[in-house]
C-alpha positions in Angstrom: 7.2 -3.1 -22.1 3.5 -2.6 -22.0 1.8 0.5 -23.1 0.3 2.9 -20.4 -3.5 2.4 -20.6 -5.7 5.5 -19.6 -9.4 4.2 -19.6 -10.0 0.9 -20.7 -12.3 -1.1 -18.3 -10.7 -4.0 -16.3 -12.6 -6.1 -14.2 -12.0 -8.2 -11.2 -10.6 -6.1 -8.1 -10.9 -2.8 -9.9 -14.6 -2.7 -9.1 -14.4 -2.3 -5.3 -11.6 0.3 -5.6 -13.3 2.4 -8.4 -16.1 2.8 -5.8 -14.0 3.3 -2.6 -10.9 4.8 -4.2 -12.1 8.5 -4.1 -10.0 10.0 -1.2 -8.2 6.9 -0.4 -4.7 8.6 -0.5 -5.7 10.9 2.4 -6.2 8.2 4.8 -3.9 5.5 3.4 -0.5 7.5 4.0 2.5 5.3 3.7 4.1 4.6 7.1 7.9 5.1 7.1 8.5 1.8 9.2 6.8 -0.4 7.0 8.5 1.2 4.0 11.8 0.5 5.5 11.1 -3.0 5.9 9.8 -3.4 2.3 12.8 -1.3 0.9 15.3 -3.4 2.8 13.7 -6.7 1.3 13.6 -4.9 -2.3 17.5 -4.6 -1.7 19.6 -3.4 -4.4 17.1 -3.9 -7.3 17.0 -1.3 -10.2 13.9 -2.1 -11.7 10.7 -2.7 -9.7 7.2 -4.1 -10.7 4.4 -2.8 -8.3 1.4 -5.1 -8.8 -1.9 -3.9 -7.5 0.0 -0.5 -7.0 -2.9 1.6 -5.8 -1.7 5.2 -5.2 1.8 3.9 -5.2 2.5 3.6 -1.5 5.9 1.9 -0.6 7.4 2.1 -4.1 10.9 3.1 -3.8 11.3 6.7 -5.1 15.0 6.1 -6.4 14.3 3.1 -8.6 12.9 2.5 -12.1 9.1 1.5 -11.0 6.3 0.5 -13.1 3.0 0.3 -11.5 0.1 -2.1 -12.4 -3.4 -1.5 -11.1 -6.8 -2.5 -12.2 -8.7 0.5 -10.9 -8.6 3.8 -13.0 -9.8 5.5 -9.8 -6.6 4.5 -8.0 -4.3 5.1 -10.8 -5.6 8.6 -11.2 -4.2 9.2 -7.5 -0.8 7.4 -8.5 2.0 10.1 -8.8 4.3 7.8 -11.0 5.1 8.2 -14.5 4.9 4.4 -15.8 1.4 3.3 -14.9 -0.4 0.3 -16.7 -4.0 -0.5 -16.0 -3.9 -4.2 -15.6 -4.4 -7.4 -13.7 -2.0 -9.4 -11.6 -3.1 -12.6 -13.4 -2.1 -11.3 -16.8 0.9 -9.2 -16.5 1.9 -7.7 -19.8 5.7 -8.1 -19.5 8.5 -10.6 -20.6 10.1 -13.2 -18.4 12.4 -11.7 -15.8 11.8 -8.1 -16.9 12.1 -6.9 -13.5 14.5 -7.3 -10.7 11.9 -7.4 -8.0 8.0 -7.7 -8.1 6.4 -6.2 -5.2 2.8 -6.5 -4.0 1.5 -4.8 -0.9 -1.8 -5.8 0.8 -3.2 -6.7 -2.6 -3.1 -10.4 -3.1 -6.4 -10.9 -1.4 -8.1 -8.9 -4.1 -6.9 -11.3 -7.1 -9.2 -13.1 -8.9 -6.9 -16.3 -9.1 -4.2 -16.1 -6.6 -2.0 -19.1 -7.9 -2.1 -17.6 -11.3 -1.1 -14.1 -10.0 1.7 -15.5 -8.0 3.0 -17.4 -10.8 3.1 -14.2 -13.1 4.9 -12.4 -10.3 7.7 -15.2 -10.3 7.6 -15.3 -14.1 8.2 -11.3 -14.7 10.8 -11.0 -11.7 13.9 -12.4 -10.1 12.6 -11.7 -6.6 9.2 -11.2 -5.2 8.1 -9.3 -2.1 4.7 -9.6 -0.9 3.0 -8.0 2.2 -0.2 -9.8 3.4 -2.2 -10.7 6.5 -2.3 -14.2 8.0 -6.0 -15.1 8.5 -4.7 -17.8 11.0 -3.1 -15.2 13.2 -4.6 -15.0 16.9 -5.6 -13.1 18.6 -8.0 -11.3 16.3 -8.2 -7.4 16.2 -10.6 -6.3 18.8 -12.8 -4.4 16.1 -13.6 -7.8 14.1 -13.7 -9.9 17.3 -16.0 -8.1 19.5 -17.8 -5.4 17.2 -17.9 -6.1 13.7 -17.7 -10.0 13.3 -18.4 -9.8 9.5 -15.2 -8.2 9.2 -13.6 -11.5 10.5 -15.5 -13.6 8.4 -14.8 -11.6 5.2 -11.0 -11.3 5.7 -10.8 -15.3 6.7 -12.4 -16.0 3.5 -10.5 -13.8 1.1 -6.9 -13.7 2.5 -4.7 -16.8 1.5 -3.1 -18.7 4.3 0.7 -17.6 4.6 1.9 -21.2 4.0 0.2 -21.3 0.7 1.6 -18.1 -0.5 5.3 -19.2 0.8 4.7 -22.6 -1.1 3.6 -21.0 -4.3 6.4 -18.6 -4.4 9.1 -21.0 -3.1 9.7 -18.2 -0.4 12.8 -18.4 1.8 11.6 -15.4 4.2 8.6 -14.7 6.4 8.9 -11.6 8.6 6.5 -10.1 11.2 5.7 -6.6 11.1 4.2 -5.4 14.3 1.8 -2.3 13.9 3.0 0.7 15.8 0.3 2.6 17.8 0.9 5.5 15.6 0.8 3.9 12.0 0.0 6.4 9.6 -1.3 3.8 6.8 -5.0 3.6 7.6 -5.6 -0.1 6.9 -7.7 -2.6 9.0 -5.4 -2.8 12.1 -3.8 0.7 12.0 -6.1 2.2 14.7 -5.8 -0.6 17.2 -4.8 2.0 20.1 -7.1 4.7 18.6 -10.6 3.3 18.7 -12.5 6.5 17.9 -11.0 6.6 14.5 -13.3 3.6 13.7 -16.3 5.9 14.1 -15.0 8.0 11.2 -16.8 7.1 7.9 -14.0 8.6 5.9 -11.5 6.3 7.8 -13.9 3.2 7.2 -14.4 4.1 3.5 -10.6 3.7 2.9 -10.8 0.2 4.1 -11.8 -2.4 1.4 -13.4 -4.4 4.1 -15.6 -1.9 5.6 -16.6 -0.5 2.5 -17.5 -3.8 1.0 -19.7 -5.0 3.7 -23.4 -3.9 3.8 -24.2 -1.1 6.3 -26.4 -3.5 8.4 -23.2 -5.6 9.0 -21.3 -2.5 10.3 -23.3 0.3 11.6 -24.6 -1.7 14.9 -21.2 -2.5 15.8 -20.0 1.0 15.1 -22.7 2.3 17.2 -22.0 0.0 20.0 -18.4 1.0 19.9 -19.5 4.6 20.2 -21.5 3.7 23.3 -18.7 1.8 24.9 -16.0 4.6 24.3 -18.7 7.2 25.9 -19.2 4.9 28.7 -15.7 3.8 29.2 -16.4 0.2 28.8 -14.0 -0.2 25.9 -11.2 1.3 28.2 -12.2 -1.1 31.1 -12.0 -3.9 28.5 -9.0 -2.9 26.4 -7.3 -0.3 28.6 -4.1 -2.6 28.5 -3.5 -1.9 24.8 -2.9 1.7 25.6 0.4 1.1 27.1 1.8 -0.9 24.1 3.9 0.6 21.3 3.5 -1.9 18.9 1.6 -5.2 18.4 1.6 -8.3 16.0 -1.9 -8.3 14.6 -0.7 -11.0 11.9 0.7 -9.0 8.9 3.6 -10.6 7.1 6.3 -9.8 4.8 7.1 -12.7 2.4 10.4 -12.8 0.4 11.0 -15.3 -2.5 13.8 -15.3 -5.1 17.4 -13.9 -5.2 19.2 -10.5 -5.8 19.4 -9.1 -9.2 21.7 -10.6 -11.7 
């Protein structure tokens, strides 16, 4: 088992979260419905590796979990006891060291996706990956009509789901529809609460918003503000207000088998 690392610099995806990670946990609160789906996929695993763990969202509390995360800022907000600062492409564990390796909304930050997925497969008997499908349509309205730079960035950095399925040899791909009251403030969480995108704290907890230059974001946010005040947004998207949940392209991918 690898040693716990406190302060060593780790490059790659850590840089963004070292910058935006402060206060992240206040906005990105695990949603119990997504947690239930992930925990069902984890099944009866006794040992779990959480790669790109962030603050520890969706880790099962009743298992032995090791968290791997490149950002020291994120690790400082993680409440687990077994935390390792490291990267997905170089996991410091032996072959089949864990029953399950989980990766929740992180693969798009990896420097080398295929190597990271190969490492996930190497160190665990089952792999559980939650991600977004850039081929999904329709796009979320905030990226389609207000901040198109979001769509361009997300499409460029997220891997197509069939690619991940092939790399892992996955056997299951499940759709997670985002509930209207979803508590984890990632990109699509506020599809029925448009005023939330006006809050800088909410935007700063999204790696996409936080990574884009202000000139790519602020004009769209201001137009959204005006459209909410004038009622234009409600005239255009009012049908969303009657929906309880919508498929915005989020997928749970499962590969491998049960613990031996």
